Backbone as CSV, one residue per row, in Angstrom:
resi,resn,N_x,N_y,N_z,CA_x,CA_y,CA_z,C_x,C_y,C_z
1,MET,10.565,-4.437,57.043,11.414,-4.645,58.092,12.272,-5.908,57.198
2,GLY,13.431,-5.827,57.539,14.537,-6.914,57.050,14.402,-7.987,57.683
3,ASN,15.425,-8.965,57.424,15.384,-10.174,57.786,16.828,-10.805,58.083
4,ASN,17.835,-9.785,58.262,19.182,-10.273,58.611,19.570,-9.953,59.780
5,GLY,19.224,-10.198,60.824,19.824,-9.907,62.264,18.646,-10.173,63.376
6,ASN,19.266,-10.053,64.598,18.251,-10.225,65.659,17.313,-9.185,65.889
7,PHE,17.509,-8.025,65.681,16.362,-7.072,65.640,15.417,-7.280,64.662
8,ASP,15.705,-7.777,63.527,14.603,-8.011,62.775,13.821,-9.091,63.036
9,PHE,14.579,-10.157,63.415,13.826,-11.477,63.935,12.926,-11.005,65.157
10,LEU,13.166,-10.163,66.065,12.342,-10.026,66.977,11.297,-9.080,66.759
11,ALA,11.561,-8.227,65.836,10.665,-7.120,65.292,9.400,-7.950,64.552
12,THR,10.034,-9.073,63.863,9.186,-10.045,63.051,8.101,-10.588,63.780
13,GLN,8.613,-11.170,64.819,8.069,-12.078,65.918,6.990,-11.025,66.673
14,ALA,7.257,-9.985,67.011,6.238,-8.912,67.674,5.209,-8.775,66.751
15,LEU,5.572,-8.303,65.312,4.453,-7.911,64.481,3.754,-9.285,64.287
16,LYS,3.826,-10.282,64.294,3.209,-11.528,64.232,2.193,-11.658,65.370
17,GLU,2.743,-11.513,66.580,1.735,-11.653,67.664,0.723,-10.590,67.789
18,LEU,1.305,-9.312,67.523,0.254,-8.198,67.233,-0.850,-8.474,66.177
19,LYS,-0.428,-8.897,65.355,-1.318,-9.317,64.049,-2.493,-10.441,64.657
20,ASN,-2.003,-11.112,65.458,-3.017,-12.105,66.040,-4.301,-11.397,66.862
21,VAL,-3.617,-10.310,67.446,-4.618,-9.497,68.454,-5.364,-8.443,67.608
22,TYR,-4.700,-7.784,66.659,-5.039,-6.757,65.746,-5.207,-7.188,64.337
23,PRO,-6.111,-7.930,63.817,-5.908,-8.562,62.510,-5.887,-7.465,61.286
24,HIS,-6.231,-6.391,61.712,-6.049,-5.324,60.704,-4.617,-4.671,60.358
25,ILE,-3.545,-5.138,61.252,-2.127,-4.890,61.131,-1.657,-5.519,59.912
26,SER,-0.959,-4.826,58.962,-0.309,-5.774,57.949,1.172,-5.277,57.983
27,TYR,2.018,-6.299,57.640,3.420,-5.966,57.637,4.036,-7.034,56.543
28,TYR,5.240,-6.471,56.088,6.052,-7.521,55.194,7.494,-7.525,55.606
29,VAL,8.101,-8.487,55.280,9.418,-8.510,55.628,10.238,-8.341,54.234
30,VAL,11.014,-7.307,54.391,11.512,-6.756,52.860,13.005,-7.732,52.821
31,LEU,13.002,-8.578,51.877,14.386,-9.306,51.527,15.233,-8.818,50.870
32,ALA,16.615,-9.117,51.021,17.769,-8.567,50.550,17.940,-9.444,49.367
33,TYR,17.711,-10.642,49.567,18.139,-11.801,48.728,16.917,-12.625,48.467
34,PRO,16.805,-13.272,47.156,15.588,-14.268,47.010,15.409,-15.483,48.074
35,PRO,14.707,-15.832,48.553,14.303,-16.797,49.621,14.762,-18.242,49.012
36,LYS,15.212,-18.786,50.035,15.858,-20.139,49.339,14.970,-21.262,49.818
37,ILE,13.951,-21.078,50.768,13.029,-21.917,51.378,11.613,-21.080,51.555
38,PRO,10.664,-21.576,51.667,9.294,-20.786,51.721,9.354,-19.938,53.023
39,PHE,9.039,-18.710,53.156,9.137,-17.766,54.208,7.444,-17.814,54.690
40,GLU,7.724,-17.809,56.278,6.555,-17.829,57.035,5.923,-16.544,56.919
41,HIS,6.312,-15.354,56.787,5.859,-14.074,56.710,5.587,-13.594,55.320
42,PRO,4.550,-12.646,55.252,4.516,-12.047,53.917,5.856,-11.396,53.568
43,THR,6.164,-11.309,52.257,7.430,-10.714,51.827,7.553,-9.892,50.781
44,LEU,8.315,-8.927,50.645,8.650,-8.119,49.514,10.012,-8.289,49.111
45,TYR,10.432,-8.399,47.753,11.456,-8.384,47.172,11.667,-7.264,45.955
46,PRO,11.962,-5.998,46.457,12.176,-4.996,45.509,12.805,-5.279,44.441
47,GLU,12.394,-4.661,43.330,13.131,-4.799,41.959,14.512,-4.200,41.895
48,LYS,14.388,-3.082,42.729,15.705,-2.501,42.830,16.685,-2.994,43.630
49,VAL,16.477,-3.912,44.495,17.171,-4.900,45.415,17.412,-5.838,44.557
50,ALA,16.557,-6.611,43.975,16.885,-7.664,43.026,18.202,-7.319,41.941
51,GLN,17.986,-6.027,41.388,18.837,-6.090,40.438,20.287,-5.402,40.960
52,SER,20.442,-5.499,42.243,21.963,-4.963,42.693,22.955,-6.193,42.763
53,PRO,24.045,-5.818,43.006,25.016,-6.969,43.186,24.884,-7.491,44.750
54,PRO,25.224,-8.810,44.915,24.852,-9.263,46.207,25.433,-8.296,47.455
55,LYS,26.655,-7.942,46.951,27.405,-7.240,48.132,26.590,-5.858,48.577
56,ALA,25.762,-5.471,47.726,25.116,-4.162,47.887,23.790,-4.302,48.120
57,ALA,23.270,-5.651,48.120,21.878,-6.018,48.542,21.346,-5.586,49.697
58,ILE,21.988,-5.826,50.737,21.464,-5.187,52.181,21.488,-3.952,52.338
59,ASP,22.366,-3.065,51.785,22.427,-1.547,51.791,21.109,-1.066,50.791
60,ARG,21.099,-1.465,49.734,19.924,-1.170,48.827,18.574,-1.797,49.449
61,ARG,18.458,-2.694,50.105,17.240,-3.044,50.808,16.699,-2.140,51.951
62,ASN,17.849,-1.984,52.771,17.996,-0.845,53.944,17.471,0.434,53.298
63,ARG,18.012,1.156,52.642,17.645,2.190,51.813,16.176,2.262,51.155
64,TRP,15.712,1.047,50.449,14.393,0.932,49.941,13.606,1.182,51.188
65,MET,13.771,0.498,52.092,12.845,0.399,53.270,12.712,1.933,53.911
66,VAL,13.654,2.736,54.156,13.623,4.057,54.684,12.918,4.961,53.460
67,ASP,13.247,4.794,52.437,12.793,5.531,51.213,10.953,5.483,51.271
68,ASN,10.739,4.160,51.579,9.237,3.543,51.263,8.381,3.710,52.546
69,SER,8.806,4.151,53.619,8.372,4.152,54.869,7.905,5.533,55.344
70,ASP,6.722,5.485,56.106,6.490,6.765,56.786,7.093,6.856,58.021
71,ARG,7.257,5.760,58.904,7.765,5.704,60.292,8.937,4.817,60.195
72,VAL,9.880,5.082,61.079,11.068,3.929,61.204,11.192,3.658,62.636
73,VAL,11.093,2.217,62.937,11.451,1.837,64.171,12.891,1.183,64.231
74,ALA,13.713,1.718,65.336,15.208,1.332,65.259,15.569,1.070,66.667
75,CYS,16.680,0.341,66.870,17.134,0.311,68.176,18.706,0.585,67.998
76,VAL,18.999,1.997,67.831,20.323,2.434,67.749,20.761,2.961,69.148
77,LYS,21.877,2.359,69.478,22.447,2.740,70.777,23.929,3.464,70.495
78,TYR,24.398,3.237,69.572,25.989,4.092,69.370,25.793,4.713,67.994
79,GLY,26.815,5.538,67.914,26.773,6.581,66.879,27.519,5.932,65.544
80,PHE,27.512,4.612,65.582,28.586,4.262,64.466,27.691,2.807,63.755
81,GLY,28.003,2.288,62.673,27.174,1.307,62.210,26.254,1.338,61.225
82,GLY,25.738,0.241,60.545,24.756,0.360,59.524,23.552,0.923,59.952
83,ALA,23.107,0.704,61.190,21.721,1.095,61.706,21.555,2.691,61.727
84,VAL,22.833,3.280,62.444,22.630,4.421,62.490,22.757,5.373,61.207
85,LYS,23.503,4.769,60.309,23.421,5.404,59.050,21.898,5.630,58.218
86,TYR,21.275,4.592,58.480,19.803,4.485,57.957,19.053,5.398,58.902
87,LEU,19.145,5.334,60.027,18.492,6.453,61.068,18.674,7.817,60.672
88,ARG,19.947,8.122,60.177,20.200,9.508,59.965,19.709,9.573,58.566
89,ILE,19.616,8.792,57.564,19.009,8.969,56.402,17.390,9.321,56.605
90,ALA,16.716,8.504,57.538,15.426,8.687,57.737,15.420,10.220,58.495
91,GLU,16.053,10.609,59.285,16.035,11.820,59.934,15.873,13.118,58.911
92,LYS,17.015,12.786,57.863,16.991,13.797,56.662,15.792,13.926,56.103
93,GLN,15.088,12.703,55.868,13.817,12.848,54.931,12.621,13.120,55.854
94,GLY,12.938,13.463,57.122,11.632,14.027,57.951,10.921,12.950,58.359
95,LYS,11.182,11.649,58.450,10.534,10.403,58.842,10.008,10.429,60.308
96,THR,8.889,9.954,60.835,8.857,9.648,62.110,9.621,8.667,62.539
97,ILE,10.438,8.558,63.723,11.305,7.720,64.118,11.114,7.552,65.595
98,TYR,11.104,6.084,65.875,11.100,5.583,66.998,12.292,4.834,67.284
99,ASN,13.132,5.322,68.366,14.283,4.610,68.470,14.250,4.116,69.785
100,LEU,14.115,2.566,69.867,13.842,1.905,71.052,15.025,1.864,72.176
101,ALA,16.110,2.108,71.733,17.467,2.162,72.619,17.232,3.753,73.304
102,ALA,16.759,4.653,72.660,16.482,5.852,73.408,15.363,5.882,74.708
103,GLN,14.640,4.819,74.685,13.534,4.649,75.468,14.079,4.967,76.847
């Protein structure tokens, strides 16, 4: 999961709570930029993202997450914006998708 929005924040908090109940769960926050302060959660900063220009970092991070995931959890309500872009990429790749907005 990323760390650049309310959904990312809420998902991180939910996974942290779930890990307390189910210690075998592992998760990582995938960073678009190098952290400026120590991070509370386990993180990944993919080389492909680190090598990208700052304006492309979030796009490259999001694409990296879709490419390297078996399942995608999203909250896409409308047919426009960044989230729907990556949801469509995940669909084309045949990923298992959980869209919380469709519940």
